[in-house]
C-alpha positions as CSV (number, residue, x, y, z in Angstrom):
1,M,16.2,225.6,309.1
2,A,18.7,222.8,308.3
3,D,17.8,221.0,311.5
4,L,14.1,221.0,310.9
5,A,14.5,219.6,307.3
6,I,16.7,216.8,308.5
7,A,14.1,216.0,311.3
8,G,11.3,215.9,308.7
9,I,13.4,213.5,306.5
10,V,13.9,211.4,309.2
11,A,10.4,211.3,310.4
12,L,9.2,210.5,306.9
13,I,11.6,207.8,306.6
14,I,10.6,206.4,309.9
15,A,6.8,206.7,308.4
16,L,7.5,205.1,305.4
17,L,9.2,202.1,307.3
18,L,6.3,202.1,309.7
19,V,3.9,201.9,306.6
20,A,6.1,199.1,305.0
21,T,6.1,197.2,308.1
22,V,2.4,197.2,308.3
23,V,1.8,196.2,304.9
24,V,4.2,193.5,305.2
25,R,2.4,192.2,308.3
26,T,-1.1,192.7,306.8
27,V,-0.6,191.0,303.5
28,W,0.6,187.2,303.0
29,I,0.9,185.3,300.1
30,V,0.7,181.6,300.7
31,P,1.7,179.1,298.0
32,Q,-0.2,176.3,296.5
33,A,-0.5,173.2,298.6
34,R,0.7,175.1,301.7
35,A,-1.3,176.4,304.6
36,R,-0.6,178.8,307.5
37,N,-2.6,179.0,310.8
38,V,-3.4,182.4,312.3
39,E,-3.5,183.2,315.9
40,R,-5.1,186.2,317.6
41,F,-3.7,187.1,320.9
42,G,-2.3,183.6,321.3
43,R,-5.7,181.6,320.2
44,Y,-6.4,179.8,316.8
45,R,-8.1,182.3,314.5
46,K,-8.1,180.9,311.0
47,T,-5.9,178.8,308.4
48,L,-4.7,180.9,305.5
49,Q,-5.4,179.5,302.2
50,P,-3.2,179.6,298.9
51,G,-3.1,182.8,297.5
52,L,-3.3,186.4,298.6
53,N,-4.5,186.8,302.5
54,F,-4.7,189.9,304.7
55,I,-4.7,189.7,308.7
56,V,-4.5,192.5,311.1
57,P,-0.8,193.4,312.0
58,F,0.5,193.2,315.1
59,V,-2.6,191.5,316.4
60,D,-2.6,188.4,314.2
61,R,0.4,186.0,314.4
62,V,1.0,183.9,311.3
63,K,2.6,180.4,312.2
64,P,5.0,178.4,309.9
65,L,3.9,176.8,306.8
66,I,2.7,173.3,306.6
67,D,3.0,171.3,303.6
68,L,-0.3,169.5,302.3
69,R,1.5,167.5,299.7
70,E,2.1,163.7,300.1
71,Q,5.2,163.0,302.1
72,V,7.9,160.3,302.4
73,V,9.6,159.7,305.7
74,A,12.2,156.5,305.6
75,F,12.5,155.0,309.4
76,Q,15.9,153.3,310.6
77,G,15.8,149.6,311.4
78,Q,13.9,148.6,314.4
79,P,14.9,145.5,316.3
80,V,11.6,143.2,316.3
81,I,11.4,139.7,317.8
82,T,9.4,137.3,315.7
83,E,7.3,134.3,317.2
84,D,10.2,131.8,317.0
85,N,12.4,134.2,319.2
86,V,14.6,135.4,316.1
87,V,15.7,139.4,316.4
88,V,15.5,141.1,313.0
89,H,16.0,144.6,312.1
90,I,13.4,146.0,309.7
91,D,13.5,149.3,307.8
92,T,10.3,151.1,306.6
93,V,9.1,153.7,304.4
94,L,6.0,155.7,305.1
95,F,3.9,157.8,302.9
96,F,1.6,160.0,304.4
97,Q,-0.3,163.5,303.7
98,V,-1.8,166.2,305.8
99,T,-5.2,166.7,305.5
100,D,-6.1,169.1,308.5
101,P,-3.5,172.0,308.9
102,R,-5.2,172.9,312.3
103,A,-5.3,169.6,313.9
104,A,-1.7,169.0,312.7
105,D,-0.4,172.0,314.5
106,Y,-2.5,171.8,317.6
107,E,-3.3,168.0,318.1
108,I,0.4,166.7,318.1
109,V,3.8,168.4,318.7
110,D,5.8,166.6,316.2
111,Y,3.6,164.3,314.0
112,I,6.6,162.7,312.2
113,K,8.1,161.4,315.4
114,A,4.7,160.5,316.6
115,I,4.2,158.3,313.3
116,E,7.8,156.9,313.7
117,Q,7.1,155.7,317.0
118,L,3.7,154.4,316.2
119,T,4.9,152.4,313.2
120,A,7.7,150.9,315.4
121,T,5.1,149.8,318.2
122,Q,2.6,148.3,315.7
123,L,5.3,146.7,313.7
124,R,6.6,144.7,316.8
125,N,2.8,143.7,317.3
126,V,2.5,142.5,313.9
127,I,5.8,140.6,313.5
128,G,5.3,139.0,316.9
129,T,2.6,136.9,315.6
130,L,4.8,135.6,312.8
131,D,7.7,133.2,312.5
132,L,10.8,134.1,310.5
133,E,9.7,132.3,307.4
134,A,6.2,134.1,307.3
135,T,8.0,137.4,308.1
136,L,10.0,137.0,305.2
137,S,7.3,136.1,302.8
138,S,4.5,138.2,304.2
139,R,5.4,141.5,303.4
140,D,2.0,142.5,301.9
141,R,0.1,141.3,304.8
142,I,2.6,143.3,307.2
143,N,2.3,146.5,305.1
144,T,-1.5,146.2,305.0
145,A,-2.0,145.7,309.0
146,L,0.3,148.6,309.5
147,R,-1.5,150.9,307.2
148,G,-4.7,150.3,308.8
149,V,-3.4,150.8,312.4
150,L,-1.5,153.9,311.5
151,D,-4.2,155.5,309.4
152,D,-6.7,154.9,312.4
153,A,-4.5,156.5,315.0
154,S,-3.2,159.2,312.8
155,G,-6.8,160.4,311.6
156,K,-7.1,162.6,314.8
157,W,-3.9,164.2,314.1
158,G,-4.9,165.3,310.8
159,I,-2.6,163.0,309.0
160,R,-3.5,160.1,306.4
161,V,-1.3,157.4,305.9
162,T,-1.3,156.5,302.5
163,R,1.0,153.7,302.3
164,V,3.4,151.7,304.5
165,E,6.2,149.7,303.0
166,I,8.6,147.3,304.3
167,K,12.1,148.2,303.0
168,A,14.5,145.6,304.4
169,I,14.2,142.8,306.8
170,E,17.7,141.9,308.2
171,P,17.9,138.7,310.2
172,P,21.1,137.7,312.0
173,Q,24.3,136.5,310.2
174,S,24.0,132.9,311.7
175,I,20.3,132.8,310.3
176,K,21.4,134.2,307.3
177,D,24.0,131.3,306.8
178,A,21.6,128.7,307.7
179,M,19.0,129.9,305.1
180,E,21.6,130.1,302.6
181,K,22.5,126.4,303.2
182,Q,18.8,125.6,303.3
183,M,18.3,127.5,299.9
184,R,21.4,125.6,298.4
185,A,20.1,122.2,299.3
186,E,16.8,123.1,298.2
187,R,18.2,124.1,294.8
188,E,20.1,120.8,294.5
189,K,17.2,118.9,295.6
190,R,15.0,120.5,292.9
191,A,18.0,120.1,290.3
192,T,18.3,116.4,291.1
193,I,14.4,115.9,290.8
194,L,14.1,117.9,287.7
195,Q,17.1,115.8,286.2
196,A,15.5,112.4,287.2
197,E,12.3,113.5,286.0
198,G,13.8,114.6,282.4
199,V,15.5,111.2,282.4
200,R,12.3,109.5,283.2
201,Q,10.4,111.6,280.7
202,S,12.9,110.8,278.0
203,R,12.8,107.0,278.6
204,I,9.0,107.2,278.5
205,L,9.2,108.9,275.2
206,T,11.8,106.5,273.8
207,A,9.8,103.6,274.8
208,E,6.7,105.1,273.5
209,G,8.5,105.6,270.1
210,E,9.6,102.2,270.0
211,K,6.3,101.0,270.9
212,Q,4.7,103.0,268.1
213,G,7.4,101.9,265.7
214,A,6.8,98.2,266.5
215,I,3.1,98.6,266.1
216,L,3.4,100.6,262.6
217,Q,6.1,98.0,261.5
218,A,3.7,94.9,262.7
219,E,0.8,96.8,261.0
220,G,2.9,97.3,257.9
221,A,4.0,93.4,258.0
222,R,0.3,92.6,258.3
223,Q,-0.8,94.7,255.5
224,A,1.7,93.2,253.4
225,A,1.0,89.6,254.4
226,I,-2.7,90.6,253.6
227,L,-2.0,92.0,250.2
228,K,0.3,89.0,249.4
229,A,-2.2,86.6,250.2
230,E,-4.9,88.4,248.4
231,G,-2.6,88.5,245.4
232,E,-2.0,84.8,245.6
233,A,-5.4,83.9,246.3
234,K,-6.6,86.3,242.9
235,A,-3.7,84.5,241.1
236,I,-4.8,80.9,242.1
237,E,-8.6,81.5,241.5
238,Q,-7.5,83.3,238.1
239,V,-5.5,80.1,237.2
240,F,-8.3,77.8,238.6
241,T,-11.0,79.6,236.6
242,S,-9.1,79.4,233.5
243,I,-8.1,75.9,233.8
244,H,-11.8,75.0,234.4
245,Q,-12.9,77.3,231.5
246,N,-10.7,75.6,228.9
247,D,-11.1,72.1,230.3
248,P,-7.3,70.8,230.0
249,D,-6.3,67.5,228.8
250,P,-5.0,65.1,231.8
251,K,-1.9,64.7,229.7
252,L,-1.2,68.5,230.3
253,L,-1.9,68.4,233.8
254,A,0.6,65.3,233.9
255,Y,3.4,67.5,232.2
256,Q,2.6,70.4,234.5
257,Y,3.2,68.0,237.5
258,L,6.5,66.8,236.2
259,Q,7.7,70.5,235.7
260,T,7.0,71.3,239.3
261,L,9.1,68.3,240.5
262,P,12.6,69.9,240.4
263,K,11.5,72.7,242.5
264,L,11.4,70.3,245.3
265,A,15.2,69.9,245.3
266,A,15.9,73.5,244.6
267,G,16.9,74.3,248.6
268,E,20.4,74.5,248.8
269,G,20.0,72.4,252.3
270,N,18.4,69.5,250.9
271,T,20.3,66.3,250.9
272,F,17.9,63.9,249.6
273,W,14.9,64.0,247.1
274,V,11.7,62.0,247.7
275,I,10.0,61.2,244.7
276,P,6.3,61.0,245.3
277,G,4.5,57.9,244.5
278,E,2.3,59.7,241.8
279,L,5.4,59.8,239.5
280,T,4.8,56.8,237.7
281,S,1.2,57.5,236.9
282,A,2.6,60.9,235.5
283,L,5.2,59.1,233.3
284,R,2.9,57.0,232.0
285,A,0.4,59.8,231.3
286,V,3.4,61.7,229.5
287,S,4.5,58.5,227.6
288,A,0.9,58.1,226.6
289,A,0.8,61.9,225.5
290,F,3.9,61.6,223.3
291,G,3.7,57.9,221.8
292,G,-0.2,56.9,222.4
293,Q,-0.7,56.9,218.9
294,A,2.0,54.8,217.6
295,E,1.2,52.0,220.3
296,Q,-2.7,52.4,219.4
297,A,-1.7,51.6,215.8
298,G,0.5,48.8,216.6
299,H,-2.2,47.3,218.9
300,A,-4.7,47.7,216.2
301,E,-2.7,45.8,213.7
302,G,-2.0,43.1,216.2
303,E,-5.4,42.7,217.0
304,N,-6.5,42.7,213.2
305,G,-3.8,39.8,212.5
306,R,-5.0,37.8,215.6
307,T,-8.5,38.0,214.5
308,A,-7.6,36.9,211.1
309,A,-5.6,33.8,212.3
310,R,-8.3,32.7,214.4
311,R,-10.8,32.8,211.8
312,E,-8.5,30.7,209.9
313,E,-7.5,28.2,212.8
314,P,-10.3,25.5,212.9
315,A,-9.5,24.8,216.5
316,A,-7.2,25.5,219.1
317,H,-3.5,24.4,218.4
318,V,-1.5,22.7,221.1
319,P,2.3,22.5,220.3
320,E,3.8,19.2,220.4
321,P,6.3,18.2,222.8
322,R,9.8,19.1,221.8
323,P,12.3,16.4,221.9
324,G,14.3,16.4,225.4
325,A,11.8,18.5,227.1
326,V,10.7,17.9,230.7
327,G,7.0,17.6,231.5
328,G,4.1,17.4,229.4
329,P,2.5,19.6,227.3
330,E,1.1,22.1,229.5
331,E,4.4,22.4,231.1
332,Q,6.3,22.9,227.9
333,A,3.6,25.5,227.1
334,A,4.5,27.7,229.8
335,L,8.0,27.8,228.8
336,P,9.5,30.7,226.4
337,D,9.2,29.8,222.9
338,H,12.7,29.7,221.1
339,T,11.4,28.4,217.9
340,P,12.5,30.6,215.0
341,P,10.1,32.5,213.3
342,F,10.5,30.5,210.0
343,E,9.9,27.1,211.9
344,L,6.2,27.1,212.1
345,A,4.0,24.1,213.1
346,P,2.3,22.2,210.5
347,G,-0.8,23.7,208.6
348,R,0.6,27.4,209.4
349,V,3.0,27.9,206.4
350,D,0.4,29.7,204.1
351,A,-0.5,32.1,206.9
352,A,3.1,32.7,207.6
353,T,4.1,33.2,204.1
354,E,1.3,35.7,203.4
């Protein structure tokens, strides 16, 4: 009995293990963004989708998981020769995604290695048409060309190349030294040009400022001269109008003329004074202005006396020749008369007494 019980327990355990194995081989859980290919008797049957899947145990075989997410693969530097025969090492980074698990599993053995070799080949083809300068400055062009070629070639493998990036371009050390010298010379050239341009611009601005300052100064002097001339013109016009309106006496004008004469010698550098010819006329006018009335009165009295004498004299009196005088009566008349006032000719005593 004991042997039968032990045999039953062993059989039950074997049955449970068999059932567990069958269940495990039948039920498959696939994670999200993953896929599994199923083969039946060595032939592709289907692709398990994410979630719970059932297969026929011991008949169907489930292959390893295939990642459907976008993947990144960095490739080591590939030696590439440029158009000008310079060997450079280029490191690339590839972004791709599996779009068809069946093609990725059955159309290519190792799609990652295949993409790497295809990238190196196409990189040589693209770089071979560019010189070193274009290679260093045309990364976008290289990336676009590589992506187009790789996407077309890997499409039948169920792979979609989303992006290709040039990570580094390493030329030889001698080329680096030459490029560094060239870059240093170019920067020194630019610095010299910028400095010269700055000096030129500074001089231009300074000259422009001086020009504007001179123009403004000349304009100010011009405006000042115009205003001064206008002021003097208005002053002269006002004086002229006032003189003509008041009708001044010529004596006043002569007096004003004499007042302006000292101004002619007011300068410190004047060594002589030129007296204009009109000075005598002005002096006569001034003398007439201050002593004109007295002279007019004297002249009037003299004229009255002479008129009365002429009325009393019956005829013209010819002086007698003086004793000891030379010449006739006409020559003696021309000589100055030194006869005292009280010695009068005969017949003039009454008139003189009066």
